[in-house]
C-alpha angles and dihedrals in degrees: 000000000000090000090048090055090046090052094053089050092051090051091050090052093048092053089054098045109101102134108077154163125320116247122017115357092177111088119115139310113253122222118215096232133110128193110212095220097037125136122168150178115209133186123186128186126189124191109191125184119232115285124201113241096010134086107240123174124223090236137012120197128190126183123182143180118200143169137189118252099205128314100313107030130073124178134184142175118225130197113200125200134178138203113208124213109269090003140079137270120278136172104248105174151354127220139196114207132185128186123197120194105216100188139025117260110272093006094118139014089285136003122253141200142163127230124203125192138182118189128184122191104197097192096073095287097121129219141299140200121192132193116193129191113207129198134172135178130187126203122172107312094341131094127190123188130180131191127194115190124195109195134192119194128186144164097035133109092277095053123222119344136174112205145162136219133185135202131176136179135196117192139172112234110214126121110012089228093062129027119165124204150141132250135203129201132184131177142114106328094358138090115150146139136189148148125291134184128197142172146175130220123196108225099174148322105337091344125113141158117224124186137184132190131174149139125235115206125201117258095194135025096258095062128084109272095235140352121192113205129192132183134184120184127182117197120197 
């Protein structure tokens, strides 16, 4: 029962969270689950349109290598690079990320997890710590996930800031090779939603290839008109 009450609190916080993180709020929706034997390589690509009043790169690349540390904890190291508009590509940050699965799948009304991130931007961009509250619920062939992130930034040009960001996904679970859905993102300078598709192909014993692709459209005039996002993940 205590996790049910916690889940309701998270949902309420998510619904109230319209101020958000600087930069790109759109990324991916996290799920609270950990596989005890999981190791993975992941690559993400974001292609955002220009946005008035905000610095938005032409491309954002993220590559990561991660491994499970037991049945409940998964950790990975990310390298983040940007390509500016009219300029070249450069590595902008590195990030250490840890996910902690709090409940067993199906144990309570919803499934819960926590996400911890530390990001360092060596070229004068400062540092960032993020705490994410992860929730997911399945009913029939449908699955809904919600993420609420609380972010503390310091040491950069903008000084110290405490911010929030929210992401949610609703998808229909059918064939593992093709699952359509819709995602929603909210944060400072961003409120958008759009369609996504994803799938997973088994390539061997405990080996699989997962992919995601989608486009998020602005829901107000202040947001970037569109952001394409792509993800490829190889588990081994």
